[in-house]
C-alpha atoms as a printed R data frame, in Angstrom:
    type eleno elety resid chain resno       x      y      z
1   ATOM     1    CA   MET     A     1 123.418 62.766 50.902
2   ATOM     2    CA   ASN     A     2 120.652 60.209 50.452
3   ATOM     3    CA   ALA     A     3 122.580 57.711 52.588
4   ATOM     4    CA   ASP     A     4 123.075 60.382 55.311
5   ATOM     5    CA   ALA     A     5 119.351 61.220 55.243
6   ATOM     6    CA   GLU     A     6 118.350 57.572 55.514
7   ATOM     7    CA   ARG     A     7 120.842 57.002 58.323
8   ATOM     8    CA   GLY     A     8 119.398 59.961 60.198
9   ATOM     9    CA   ARG     A     9 115.855 58.714 59.688
10  ATOM    10    CA   VAL     A    10 116.704 55.288 61.115
11  ATOM    11    CA   LEU     A    11 118.533 56.793 64.111
12  ATOM    12    CA   LEU     A    12 115.475 58.891 64.953
13  ATOM    13    CA   GLU     A    13 112.985 56.097 64.292
14  ATOM    14    CA   GLU     A    14 114.731 53.546 66.481
15  ATOM    15    CA   SER     A    15 115.678 55.866 69.335
16  ATOM    16    CA   LEU     A    16 115.082 54.357 72.773
17  ATOM    17    CA   GLU     A    17 113.704 57.678 73.954
18  ATOM    18    CA   LEU     A    18 110.740 59.873 73.092
19  ATOM    19    CA   VAL     A    19 112.200 62.227 70.486
20  ATOM    20    CA   LEU     A    20 110.494 64.931 68.436
21  ATOM    21    CA   VAL     A    21 111.734 67.170 65.602
22  ATOM    22    CA   LEU     A    22 109.895 70.490 65.718
23  ATOM    23    CA   ASP     A    23 109.929 73.469 63.371
24  ATOM    24    CA   ASP     A    24 110.116 77.061 64.622
25  ATOM    25    CA   GLU     A    25 106.331 77.087 65.099
26  ATOM    26    CA   ASP     A    26 106.354 73.939 67.254
27  ATOM    27    CA   ARG     A    27 104.844 71.772 64.514
28  ATOM    28    CA   VAL     A    28 105.995 68.122 64.436
29  ATOM    29    CA   VAL     A    29 108.388 67.491 61.552
30  ATOM    30    CA   ALA     A    30 109.249 63.924 62.614
31  ATOM    31    CA   ALA     A    31 109.068 61.706 65.705
32  ATOM    32    CA   SER     A    32 110.607 58.479 66.972
33  ATOM    33    CA   ARG     A    33 108.530 55.308 67.019
34  ATOM    34    CA   ARG     A    34 108.411 55.338 70.827
35  ATOM    35    CA   ALA     A    35 107.147 58.900 70.788
36  ATOM    36    CA   ARG     A    36 104.331 57.983 68.396
37  ATOM    37    CA   GLU     A    37 103.412 54.992 70.559
38  ATOM    38    CA   ALA     A    38 103.427 56.924 73.828
39  ATOM    39    CA   LEU     A    39 101.892 60.303 72.880
40  ATOM    40    CA   ASP     A    40  98.230 60.274 71.874
41  ATOM    41    CA   GLY     A    41  97.267 62.385 68.889
42  ATOM    42    CA   LEU     A    42 100.863 62.893 67.695
43  ATOM    43    CA   GLU     A    43 100.853 63.643 63.967
44  ATOM    44    CA   GLU     A    44 103.484 64.940 61.570
45  ATOM    45    CA   GLY     A    45 102.571 68.486 60.575
46  ATOM    46    CA   GLY     A    46 100.451 68.879 63.694
47  ATOM    47    CA   PRO     A    47 101.274 70.813 66.873
48  ATOM    48    CA   ALA     A    48 103.486 69.366 69.587
49  ATOM    49    CA   PRO     A    49 101.367 67.582 72.271
50  ATOM    50    CA   SER     A    50 100.107 69.877 74.985
51  ATOM    51    CA   GLY     A    51 102.541 70.007 77.893
52  ATOM    52    CA   ALA     A    52 105.131 67.811 76.142
53  ATOM    53    CA   LEU     A    53 107.756 70.572 76.148
54  ATOM    54    CA   GLU     A    54 107.414 71.293 79.847
55  ATOM    55    CA   GLY     A    55 109.440 69.764 82.652
56  ATOM    56    CA   GLU     A    56 113.002 69.735 83.904
57  ATOM    57    CA   ASP     A    57 113.918 66.530 82.009
58  ATOM    58    CA   VAL     A    58 113.094 67.925 78.562
59  ATOM    59    CA   VAL     A    59 116.244 68.522 76.493
60  ATOM    60    CA   VAL     A    60 116.043 70.857 73.458
61  ATOM    61    CA   VAL     A    61 118.775 70.944 70.800
62  ATOM    62    CA   PRO     A    62 118.255 73.821 68.261
63  ATOM    63    CA   TYR     A    63 119.847 73.606 64.826
64  ATOM    64    CA   GLU     A    64 119.453 75.002 61.338
65  ATOM    65    CA   ILE     A    65 119.213 73.016 58.081
66  ATOM    66    CA   ASP     A    66 118.839 74.510 54.579
67  ATOM    67    CA   GLY     A    67 117.957 77.851 56.184
68  ATOM    68    CA   ARG     A    68 115.196 76.354 58.333
69  ATOM    69    CA   ARG     A    69 115.359 76.485 62.118
70  ATOM    70    CA   GLU     A    70 114.332 73.279 63.826
71  ATOM    71    CA   ARG     A    71 114.675 71.729 67.274
72  ATOM    72    CA   LEU     A    72 115.439 68.195 68.374
73  ATOM    73    CA   VAL     A    73 113.455 67.591 71.577
74  ATOM    74    CA   TYR     A    74 114.145 64.732 73.995
75  ATOM    75    CA   LEU     A    75 111.107 64.246 76.211
76  ATOM    76    CA   GLY     A    76 112.714 63.021 79.382
77  ATOM    77    CA   GLY     A    77 115.325 60.374 80.090
78  ATOM    78    CA   ASP     A    78 115.123 56.606 79.756
79  ATOM    79    CA   SER     A    79 112.928 56.240 82.837
80  ATOM    80    CA   ARG     A    80 110.218 58.569 81.572
81  ATOM    81    CA   ALA     A    81 110.315 57.105 78.075
82  ATOM    82    CA   TYR     A    82 110.024 53.606 79.465
83  ATOM    83    CA   GLU     A    83 107.111 54.529 81.738
84  ATOM    84    CA   GLU     A    84 105.271 56.275 78.904
85  ATOM    85    CA   LEU     A    85 105.799 53.322 76.585
86  ATOM    86    CA   ARG     A    86 104.781 50.780 79.207
87  ATOM    87    CA   ALA     A    87 101.589 52.674 80.016
88  ATOM    88    CA   GLY     A    88 100.668 52.910 76.328
89  ATOM    89    CA   PHE     A    89 101.506 49.273 75.733
90  ATOM    90    CA   THR     A    90  99.444 48.136 78.724
91  ATOM    91    CA   ALA     A    91  96.473 50.182 77.522
92  ATOM    92    CA   ALA     A    92  96.807 48.734 74.001
93  ATOM    93    CA   VAL     A    93  96.966 45.144 75.308
94  ATOM    94    CA   SER     A    94  93.864 45.751 77.434
95  ATOM    95    CA   HIS     A    95  92.014 47.121 74.426
96  ATOM    96    CA   GLU     A    96  93.048 44.176 72.227
97  ATOM    97    CA   LEU     A    97  91.872 41.664 74.852
98  ATOM    98    CA   ARG     A    98  88.411 43.184 75.148
99  ATOM    99    CA   THR     A    99  87.183 42.128 71.698
100 ATOM   100    CA   PRO     A   100  87.756 38.335 71.922
101 ATOM   101    CA   LEU     A   101  86.626 38.323 75.559
102 ATOM   102    CA   ALA     A   102  83.411 40.131 74.634
103 ATOM   103    CA   ARG     A   103  82.763 37.650 71.824
104 ATOM   104    CA   LEU     A   104  83.470 34.762 74.204
105 ATOM   105    CA   LEU     A   105  80.994 36.089 76.769
106 ATOM   106    CA   ALA     A   106  78.329 36.521 74.070
107 ATOM   107    CA   LEU     A   107  78.861 32.949 72.852
108 ATOM   108    CA   LEU     A   108  78.567 31.523 76.341
109 ATOM   109    CA   GLU     A   109  75.371 33.481 76.998
110 ATOM   110    CA   THR     A   110  73.917 32.294 73.663
111 ATOM   111    CA   ALA     A   111  74.813 28.674 74.443
112 ATOM   112    CA   ALA     A   112  72.646 28.862 77.557
113 ATOM   113    CA   LEU     A   113  69.538 29.703 75.498
114 ATOM   114    CA   PRO     A   114  67.128 26.862 74.608
115 ATOM   115    CA   GLY     A   115  67.367 25.466 71.092
116 ATOM   116    CA   GLU     A   116  70.900 26.719 70.410
117 ATOM   117    CA   ASP     A   117  73.613 24.454 68.973
118 ATOM   118    CA   ALA     A   118  75.811 24.256 72.053
119 ATOM   119    CA   HIS     A   119  78.501 22.229 70.280
120 ATOM   120    CA   ALA     A   120  78.946 24.739 67.457
121 ATOM   121    CA   LEU     A   121  78.986 27.632 69.912
122 ATOM   122    CA   ALA     A   122  81.575 25.823 72.040
123 ATOM   123    CA   GLU     A   123  83.808 25.467 68.974
124 ATOM   124    CA   GLN     A   124  83.523 29.194 68.322
125 ATOM   125    CA   ALA     A   125  84.286 29.893 71.982
126 ATOM   126    CA   LYS     A   126  87.365 27.695 71.739
127 ATOM   127    CA   ARG     A   127  88.651 29.799 68.830
128 ATOM   128    CA   GLU     A   128  88.190 32.965 70.879
129 ATOM   129    CA   VAL     A   129  90.160 31.434 73.759
130 ATOM   130    CA   GLU     A   130  92.919 30.517 71.296
131 ATOM   131    CA   GLN     A   131  92.920 34.131 70.089
132 ATOM   132    CA   VAL     A   132  93.435 35.381 73.645
133 ATOM   133    CA   LYS     A   133  96.222 32.808 74.207
134 ATOM   134    CA   GLU     A   134  97.940 33.876 70.989
135 ATOM   135    CA   LEU     A   135  97.881 37.512 72.069
136 ATOM   136    CA   ILE     A   136  99.279 36.714 75.532
137 ATOM   137    CA   ASP     A   137 102.011 34.514 74.028
138 ATOM   138    CA   ASP     A   138 103.029 37.271 71.613
139 ATOM   139    CA   VAL     A   139 103.088 39.892 74.355
140 ATOM   140    CA   LEU     A   140 105.279 37.694 76.555
141 ATOM   141    CA   PHE     A   141 107.594 36.855 73.668
142 ATOM   142    CA   LEU     A   142 107.985 40.507 72.721
143 ATOM   143    CA   SER     A   143 108.710 41.285 76.378
144 ATOM   144    CA   GLU     A   144 111.462 38.622 76.347
145 ATOM   145    CA   LEU     A   145 112.999 40.196 73.275
146 ATOM   146    CA   GLU     A   146 112.919 43.721 74.705
147 ATOM   147    CA   THR     A   147 114.468 42.695 78.028
148 ATOM   148    CA   GLY     A   148 117.225 40.721 76.300
149 ATOM   149    CA   ARG     A   149 116.250 37.336 77.708
150 ATOM   150    CA   ALA     A   150 115.715 35.805 74.286
151 ATOM   151    CA   VAL     A   151 119.081 35.576 72.583
152 ATOM   152    CA   VAL     A   152 118.636 36.065 68.846
153 ATOM   153    CA   GLY     A   153 122.052 35.359 67.326
154 ATOM   154    CA   LEU     A   154 123.662 32.003 67.993
155 ATOM   155    CA   GLY     A   155 125.607 29.934 65.452
156 ATOM   156    CA   SER     A   156 124.763 29.924 61.751
157 ATOM   157    CA   GLU     A   157 121.532 28.481 60.373
158 ATOM   158    CA   PRO     A   158 120.659 27.422 56.774
159 ATOM   159    CA   VAL     A   159 117.560 29.433 55.872
160 ATOM   160    CA   LEU     A   160 115.771 27.585 53.089
161 ATOM   161    CA   PRO     A   161 114.957 24.378 55.052
162 ATOM   162    CA   VAL     A   162 113.377 26.444 57.792
163 ATOM   163    CA   LEU     A   163 111.303 28.409 55.276
164 ATOM   164    CA   ALA     A   164 110.108 25.137 53.693
165 ATOM   165    CA   GLU     A   165 109.206 23.745 57.099
166 ATOM   166    CA   VAL     A   166 107.186 26.839 58.012
167 ATOM   167    CA   ALA     A   167 105.391 26.863 54.639
168 ATOM   168    CA   ALA     A   168 104.394 23.191 55.076
169 ATOM   169    CA   ALA     A   169 103.125 23.825 58.597
170 ATOM   170    CA   GLN     A   170 101.010 26.795 57.413
171 ATOM   171    CA   GLU     A   171  99.659 25.107 54.277
172 ATOM   172    CA   GLU     A   172  96.303 24.075 55.760
173 ATOM   173    CA   ALA     A   173  95.597 27.548 57.165
174 ATOM   174    CA   ALA     A   174  96.638 29.112 53.849
175 ATOM   175    CA   ALA     A   175  94.292 26.796 51.929
176 ATOM   176    CA   ARG     A   176  91.365 27.850 54.129
177 ATOM   177    CA   ALA     A   177  92.170 31.482 53.394
178 ATOM   178    CA   GLY     A   178  92.587 30.847 49.652
179 ATOM   179    CA   VAL     A   179  96.279 31.821 49.750
180 ATOM   180    CA   SER     A   180  98.974 29.834 47.897
181 ATOM   181    CA   ILE     A   181 102.445 29.601 49.499
182 ATOM   182    CA   ARG     A   182 105.727 29.311 47.605
183 ATOM   183    CA   VAL     A   183 109.295 29.015 48.837
184 ATOM   184    CA   ALA     A   184 112.282 30.128 46.777
185 ATOM   185    CA   GLY     A   185 115.939 30.868 47.237
186 ATOM   186    CA   ASP     A   186 119.507 29.635 47.495
187 ATOM   187    CA   ALA     A   187 119.832 26.492 49.607
188 ATOM   188    CA   GLN     A   188 123.388 27.486 50.526
189 ATOM   189    CA   VAL     A   189 122.489 30.768 52.238
190 ATOM   190    CA   GLU     A   190 122.899 30.822 56.022
191 ATOM   191    CA   LEU     A   191 122.116 33.382 58.699
192 ATOM   192    CA   PRO     A   192 123.714 33.879 62.129
193 ATOM   193    CA   ILE     A   193 120.427 33.509 63.946
194 ATOM   194    CA   ARG     A   194 118.922 30.921 66.253
195 ATOM   195    CA   PRO     A   195 116.620 28.410 64.485
196 ATOM   196    CA   ARG     A   196 113.713 29.340 66.761
197 ATOM   197    CA   MET     A   197 114.084 33.063 65.931
198 ATOM   198    CA   LEU     A   198 114.358 32.354 62.216
199 ATOM   199    CA   ARG     A   199 111.248 30.209 62.402
200 ATOM   200    CA   VAL     A   200 109.337 32.951 64.298
201 ATOM   201    CA   VAL     A   201 110.240 35.504 61.606
202 ATOM   202    CA   ALA     A   202 109.118 33.188 58.789
203 ATOM   203    CA   GLU     A   203 105.924 32.191 60.628
204 ATOM   204    CA   ASN     A   204 104.901 35.798 61.294
205 ATOM   205    CA   LEU     A   205 105.543 36.865 57.699
206 ATOM   206    CA   THR     A   206 103.498 33.899 56.458
207 ATOM   207    CA   GLN     A   207 100.641 34.336 58.904
208 ATOM   208    CA   ASN     A   208 100.422 38.028 58.102
209 ATOM   209    CA   ALA     A   209  99.884 37.179 54.442
210 ATOM   210    CA   ILE     A   210  97.403 34.425 55.215
211 ATOM   211    CA   ARG     A   211  95.298 36.798 57.317
212 ATOM   212    CA   TYR     A   212  95.399 39.869 55.125
213 ATOM   213    CA   ALA     A   213  96.449 39.147 51.504
214 ATOM   214    CA   GLY     A   214  93.008 37.930 50.483
215 ATOM   215    CA   PRO     A   215  91.634 34.886 48.576
216 ATOM   216    CA   GLY     A   216  93.344 34.063 45.308
217 ATOM   217    CA   SER     A   217  96.647 35.617 46.263
218 ATOM   218    CA   THR     A   218 100.083 34.020 46.288
219 ATOM   219    CA   PHE     A   219 102.639 34.475 49.024
220 ATOM   220    CA   THR     A   220 106.341 33.779 48.445
221 ATOM   221    CA   LEU     A   221 108.945 33.260 51.185
222 ATOM   222    CA   SER     A   222 112.420 33.713 49.748
223 ATOM   223    CA   VAL     A   223 116.055 34.131 50.729
224 ATOM   224    CA   ALA     A   224 118.908 35.405 48.607
225 ATOM   225    CA   ARG     A   225 122.272 37.099 48.784
226 ATOM   226    CA   ASP     A   226 122.244 40.724 47.700
227 ATOM   227    CA   GLY     A   227 125.763 42.138 47.506
228 ATOM   228    CA   GLY     A   228 127.147 42.017 51.037
229 ATOM   229    CA   THR     A   229 123.773 41.263 52.642
230 ATOM   230    CA   VAL     A   230 121.269 38.446 52.935
231 ATOM   231    CA   VAL     A   231 117.630 39.294 52.208
232 ATOM   232    CA   LEU     A   232 114.803 37.221 53.722
233 ATOM   233    CA   ALA     A   233 111.565 38.392 52.102
234 ATOM   234    CA   GLY     A   234 107.869 37.643 52.305
235 ATOM   235    CA   ARG     A   235 105.925 38.910 49.291
236 ATOM   236    CA   ASP     A   236 102.260 38.608 48.396
237 ATOM   237    CA   ASP     A   237 100.249 39.894 45.440
238 ATOM   238    CA   GLY     A   238  97.085 40.474 47.428
239 ATOM   239    CA   ILE     A   239  95.051 43.412 48.759
240 ATOM   240    CA   GLY     A   240  97.950 45.456 50.077
241 ATOM   241    CA   VAL     A   241  97.681 48.767 51.961
242 ATOM   242    CA   LEU     A   242  98.159 52.383 51.006
243 ATOM   243    CA   GLU     A   243 101.817 53.198 50.468
244 ATOM   244    CA   ARG     A   244 101.717 55.872 53.175
245 ATOM   245    CA   ASP     A   245 100.744 53.192 55.730
246 ATOM   246    CA   LEU     A   246 103.629 50.846 54.993
247 ATOM   247    CA   PRO     A   247 106.120 52.197 57.581
248 ATOM   248    CA   ARG     A   248 103.505 51.845 60.338
249 ATOM   249    CA   LEU     A   249 102.863 48.137 59.746
250 ATOM   250    CA   PHE     A   250 105.672 47.355 62.197
251 ATOM   251    CA   GLU     A   251 104.063 49.278 65.052
252 ATOM   252    CA   ARG     A   252 102.453 47.186 67.735
253 ATOM   253    CA   PHE     A   253  98.670 46.753 67.270
254 ATOM   254    CA   TYR     A   254  98.616 49.077 64.240
255 ATOM   255    CA   ARG     A   255  95.901 48.299 61.665
256 ATOM   256    CA   ALA     A   256  95.830 50.308 58.466
257 ATOM   257    CA   ASP     A   257  92.141 49.732 57.865
258 ATOM   258    CA   ARG     A   258  89.255 47.408 58.573
259 ATOM   259    CA   ALA     A   259  90.637 44.737 56.270
260 ATOM   260    CA   ARG     A   260  93.653 44.432 58.554
261 ATOM   261    CA   ALA     A   261  91.586 44.273 61.729
262 ATOM   262    CA   SER     A   262  90.222 40.785 61.196
263 ATOM   263    CA   ARG     A   263  92.262 38.198 63.044
264 ATOM   264    CA   GLY     A   264  95.724 38.217 64.541
265 ATOM   265    CA   THR     A   265  97.282 39.972 67.506
266 ATOM   266    CA   GLY     A   266  98.684 42.995 65.688
267 ATOM   267    CA   LEU     A   267 102.143 42.097 67.045
268 ATOM   268    CA   GLY     A   268 103.494 39.810 64.314
269 ATOM   269    CA   LEU     A   269 105.433 42.344 62.264
270 ATOM   270    CA   ALA     A   270 106.556 44.186 65.413
271 ATOM   271    CA   ILE     A   271 108.151 40.923 66.574
272 ATOM   272    CA   VAL     A   272 109.731 40.448 63.128
273 ATOM   273    CA   LYS     A   273 111.242 43.928 63.329
274 ATOM   274    CA   HIS     A   274 112.611 43.379 66.805
275 ATOM   275    CA   ILE     A   275 114.202 40.017 65.994
276 ATOM   276    CA   VAL     A   276 115.762 41.287 62.760
277 ATOM   277    CA   GLY     A   277 117.029 44.404 64.494
278 ATOM   278    CA   SER     A   278 118.514 42.348 67.332
279 ATOM   279    CA   ALA     A   279 120.381 40.275 64.723
280 ATOM   280    CA   GLY     A   280 121.878 43.431 63.249
281 ATOM   281    CA   GLY     A   281 119.476 43.723 60.336
282 ATOM   282    CA   THR     A   282 116.756 46.076 59.113
283 ATOM   283    CA   VAL     A   283 113.211 45.636 57.841
284 ATOM   284    CA   GLU     A   284 111.112 47.542 55.341
285 ATOM   285    CA   ALA     A   285 107.714 47.106 53.683
286 ATOM   286    CA   ARG     A   286 107.013 47.815 50.024
287 ATOM   287    CA   GLY     A   287 103.840 47.808 47.981
288 ATOM   288    CA   ASP     A   288 100.592 49.707 47.638
289 ATOM   289    CA   ARG     A   289  96.836 49.219 47.701
290 ATOM   290    CA   GLY     A   290  95.970 46.485 45.179
291 ATOM   291    CA   ARG     A   291  99.625 45.572 44.591
292 ATOM   292    CA   GLY     A   292 100.283 43.403 47.634
293 ATOM   293    CA   ILE     A   293 103.009 43.792 50.243
294 ATOM   294    CA   GLU     A   294 106.655 42.752 50.369
295 ATOM   295    CA   VAL     A   295 108.409 42.712 53.732
296 ATOM   296    CA   ARG     A   296 112.173 42.633 53.306
297 ATOM   297    CA   CYS     A   297 114.427 41.589 56.219
298 ATOM   298    CA   VAL     A   298 117.990 42.608 55.332
299 ATOM   299    CA   PHE     A   299 120.791 40.970 57.360
300 ATOM   300    CA   PRO     A   300 124.541 41.656 57.257
301 ATOM   301    CA   GLY     A   301 126.281 39.003 55.186
302 ATOM   302    CA   PRO     A   302 128.492 36.414 56.847
303 ATOM   303    CA   SER     A   303 131.881 37.729 57.846
304 ATOM   304    CA   GLY     A   304 135.049 36.282 56.466
């Protein structure tokens, strides 16, 4: 029964459409990720969004479970879901661009004032431009993944050398943040995933820890076989987030609190989830406030 419940949760969460589960009083019991991204103010336990149940393209499937009457509601076909998601995504990107652009404008205006250190301000401005570039690059890469132009699986790639390469490349940034990086695992483990995609997953897991784990923490990238699967994990012992916020870390631009709103595009873990899912795997986050975060990417084991 637990396996069936988990399977149903994943099917709902990853639906390509806007899907709601409502009780007999039109309160939201559950919703797909795309529904949460596209519908403002959607909350579990709250009322269905105003007007969401209207329209010819709304499909309602009533059912009963454990004596409770509920309804599965599809809010339009693929076209409507895509348009809703695209509009929400565009608005989110615009919002995320405003902050570094506003800081850049303020720096340039300050640099024009007499007596200011123009060189230091120019260095700060450069970092803001790099922030904007990073956001644009992530948005374009995520778009490639979602339109199928970036092929994820190709051949079979040893994992540990790539993890070590990523850790070495991120060592300087980690040192500045006061975060130690470790790499562990079985050197024989391979994954059927393109080297570039494996590197992107490892980089985003590492950068997420560098940005948010906090000074004095340790981050471990590891890979291991677990029964018939291969688990690529990034675990830190840092600040963490509230356990209730863990499932939302993979949503685009989601920040659980101010501590997670510092630097970064807010797309790193969304990209990780998309790559892992495209390779036939699943992701989950574990941890709690004050206990750090572990992101587990679980891939099907090699066939044969």
